MITI-744052 format. One line per field, with one value per residue (C-alpha): x negated, y negated, z; residue in three letters. Coordinates in pm, 1 decimal, decimal comma. Example, Ala and Ser with C-alpha at 12.3 -4.5 7.8 and 13.67 -1.06 7.14 Angstrom:
MITI-744052
c1 <- [-1230,0_-1367,0]
c2 <- [450,0_106,0]
c3 <- [780,0_714,0]
res <- [ALA_SER]
***
This chain:
MITI-744052
c1 <- [-3,7_-272,4_-467,2_-121,7_-135,9_-494,6_-446,1_-134,4_-338,3_-640,5_-396,5_-248,2_-574,0_-709,6_-390,7_-385,8_-738,6_-638,9_-377,9_-629,9_-704,8_-1072,3_-1220,4_-1217,1_-1587,8_-1702,7_-1485,0_-1578,8_-1434,5_-1185,1_-940,3_-620,2_-411,4_-73,9_183,5_339,4_180,1_336,5_711,8_1005,8_1324,7_1692,0_1845,3_2055,5_2302,9_2195,8_2187,2_2189,5_1887,4_1664,3_1472,9_1210,6_964,8_597,7_423,8_66,7_-164,5_-509,6_-766,3_-1065,2_-1219,2_-1165,8_-813,3_-663,6_-622,6_-375,7_-473,0_-177,2_94,5_148,4_395,4_351,3_694,1_877,7_1163,7_1014,8_1015,7_747,3_740,7_462,2_283,4_98,8_-50,8_-382,5_-257,3_-481,0_-683,4_-437,8_-132,2_62,5_317,2_514,9_537,6_882,8_983,3_1290,0_1322,8_1628,3_1696,4_1945,6_1642,3_1580,9_1733,0_1570,2_1231,6_1045,1_751,0_584,2_278,8_228,2_-127,3_-204,1_-571,7_-722,7_-1032,2_-1059,4_-1410,4_-1338,4_-1162,0_-1069,0_-793,4_-486,9_-245,0_118,9_363,3_702,1_919,5_1292,2_1525,2_1767,3_2081,9_2410,6_2765,5_2887,5_3225,1_3125,8_2826,3_2795,6_2572,1_2284,9_2520,3_2776,6_2598,6_2480,7_2776,2_2951,2_2652,0_2696,7_3042,9_3002,8_2732,9_2978,6_3282,3_3067,5_2995,4_3292,8_3706,1_3900,3_3805,4_3473,9_3459,4_3431,0_3110,1_2974,9_2941,4_3251,1_3229,3_3468,3_3687,7_3563,1_3228,9_3176,8_3067,5_3245,2_3030,1]
c2 <- [-4,8_-243,3_-123,8_-277,0_-596,8_-630,5_-586,1_-809,1_-1097,3_-1057,8_-1106,9_-1403,2_-1569,5_-1494,8_-1588,8_-1927,4_-1994,5_-1953,1_-2232,4_-2465,6_-2807,6_-2843,3_-3088,3_-3465,4_-3516,5_-3119,7_-3123,0_-3262,8_-3602,1_-3709,2_-3953,0_-4051,8_-4242,7_-4356,7_-4480,3_-4805,5_-4820,8_-5193,6_-5214,1_-5507,6_-5397,6_-5602,9_-5678,2_-5456,8_-5484,6_-5405,7_-5020,1_-4928,6_-4640,8_-4685,3_-4351,0_-4419,6_-4146,6_-4267,7_-4023,8_-3976,0_-3756,5_-3578,2_-3748,8_-3569,9_-3277,8_-3105,6_-3053,4_-3361,1_-3287,1_-3543,1_-3516,5_-3786,8_-4051,2_-4327,0_-4592,7_-4919,0_-4941,0_-4670,5_-4710,2_-4567,3_-4124,6_-4005,9_-3683,3_-3571,5_-3227,0_-3024,7_-2798,2_-2920,8_-3047,9_-2929,8_-3079,4_-3338,2_-3202,9_-3420,8_-3497,6_-3689,6_-3922,1_-3937,6_-4255,6_-4311,4_-4666,8_-4724,0_-5081,7_-5126,8_-5274,5_-5531,7_-5855,2_-6067,4_-6023,9_-5699,7_-5597,6_-5241,5_-5031,5_-4685,7_-4569,9_-4236,9_-4010,3_-3810,4_-3686,8_-3956,0_-4109,1_-4481,1_-4508,8_-4230,7_-4476,9_-4563,0_-4820,8_-4802,8_-5126,9_-5248,8_-5520,9_-5635,4_-5838,9_-5681,6_-5893,2_-5917,3_-5867,0_-6203,6_-6118,4_-6092,8_-6072,2_-6002,1_-6236,7_-6074,8_-6104,8_-5955,0_-5682,7_-5648,0_-5663,7_-5389,0_-5159,5_-5205,7_-5145,6_-4800,8_-4701,6_-4828,1_-4680,1_-4302,8_-4333,0_-4587,6_-4499,1_-4784,2_-5172,4_-5236,6_-5546,7_-5344,5_-5256,8_-5227,6_-4925,3_-4744,1_-4684,7_-4482,4_-4662,2_-4360,6_-4412,7_-4770,2_-4903,0_-5133,7_-5396,1]
c3 <- [-11,2_63,9_-277,5_-433,8_-236,9_-342,5_-671,1_-683,3_-552,3_-763,4_-1045,8_-906,8_-882,5_-1198,7_-1372,8_-1154,3_-1252,3_-1658,5_-1590,1_-1448,5_-1654,8_-1701,4_-1534,0_-1744,7_-1706,7_-1847,7_-2117,6_-2500,4_-2601,0_-2878,1_-3021,4_-2954,3_-3185,6_-3068,4_-3277,0_-3156,5_-2857,9_-2772,1_-2784,0_-2686,0_-2681,9_-2691,2_-2368,1_-2147,8_-1894,2_-1525,0_-1396,0_-1751,4_-1854,2_-2155,7_-2309,3_-2513,5_-2683,7_-2802,9_-3021,1_-3058,0_-3251,6_-3158,8_-3419,1_-3261,6_-3358,7_-2977,3_-2796,2_-2623,8_-2284,3_-2082,0_-1694,2_-1621,2_-1710,7_-1440,1_-1505,3_-1344,3_-1158,6_-929,1_-1160,7_-1449,9_-1501,8_-1735,0_-1913,4_-2097,5_-2238,8_-1987,0_-2256,2_-2516,4_-2829,6_-3121,9_-3372,1_-3622,3_-3399,3_-3183,5_-2848,5_-2730,7_-2402,1_-2282,8_-2082,4_-1912,4_-1739,3_-1492,2_-1458,3_-1177,8_-970,8_-1202,7_-1345,8_-1635,1_-1795,0_-1733,4_-1819,3_-1795,2_-1833,3_-1873,4_-1813,8_-1989,4_-1833,3_-2137,0_-2258,1_-2523,6_-2648,0_-2613,1_-2293,7_-2019,9_-2012,1_-2283,6_-2204,1_-2356,5_-2295,1_-2343,3_-2235,6_-2209,5_-2076,5_-1812,1_-1766,2_-1537,3_-1697,1_-1828,5_-1640,5_-1286,4_-1101,6_-754,4_-558,6_-279,5_14,9_-192,1_-229,3_89,0_271,4_47,5_138,8_476,4_487,3_298,4_573,8_864,6_724,2_705,2_1136,3_1239,2_1244,2_1223,9_1190,9_1078,9_1209,5_1540,6_1544,0_1941,5_2056,1_2221,3_2587,5_2748,2_3026,1_3304,7_3233,1_3279,4_3617,0_3816,8_4071,9]
res <- [MET_LYS_ASN_LYS_TYR_CYS_LEU_LEU_LEU_ILE_ALA_LEU_ILE_SER_PHE_SER_CYS_ASN_LEU_ARG_LYS_PRO_SER_ILE_ASP_THR_VAL_GLN_ARG_THR_LYS_MET_GLU_ILE_VAL_ASP_PRO_VAL_ARG_HIS_TYR_TYR_PRO_ILE_LEU_ARG_GLY_SER_GLU_LEU_THR_SER_SER_TYR_LYS_PHE_TYR_ASN_ARG_GLY_ASN_GLN_PRO_LEU_ILE_ILE_TYR_ASP_VAL_GLN_ALA_SER_CYS_GLY_CYS_ILE_ASP_VAL_ASN_PHE_PRO_SER_ASN_SER_ILE_GLY_LYS_ASN_ASP_PHE_GLY_PHE_ILE_THR_VAL_ASP_TYR_ASP_SER_ALA_LYS_ASN_ILE_GLY_TYR_VAL_GLU_PHE_TYR_ILE_THR_ILE_VAL_ALA_ASN_THR_GLU_LYS_ASP_VAL_PHE_ASN_VAL_LEU_LYS_PHE_ASP_LEU_ASN_VAL_VAL_THR_SER_PRO_HIS_TYR_THR_LYS_ASP_TYR_GLU_GLU_ILE_TYR_LEU_ASP_ARG_ARG_LYS_ALA_LYS_LEU_ALA_GLU_GLY_ILE_GLU_GLY_ASP_LEU_THR_GLN_GLN_GLY_TYR_ASP_VAL_PRO_GLU_GLU_SER_LYS_THR_VAL_ARG]
***
């Protein structure tokens, strides 16, 4: 029984070593070409989402390995290929932007860490205007009060203006 566990452990370790990406310092460099890396989008309504895909090519002789893709804002989710891209092959980096927290002109940068010749970092950029609804725009106090009422409604029964602790009569101390 112990032999089966040891054999399973050795197989798992050897398989996981093959899945590991090589170090960026030991890998040979290649060229990366990004199609339209700087984009300007039309205005969108606050709370809308924007999905964009950036196509890139490996123009070098070595496989292109993308180690990491980092966005300049937490409101952006990035998906990128985890396997290497062969010579003259292409891949996509998909960016999902949620505009719920922004108003006005916004500009974002996406940094790509890969085994490229000139720089280890390549940068994508997009910008747009986030506008509010022309029919009605809540100010910050209204948004705050709505959120506060929603949180209070979870824990308090009855009138929301009664925000103190409810102490039973028998536990009150008379002095």
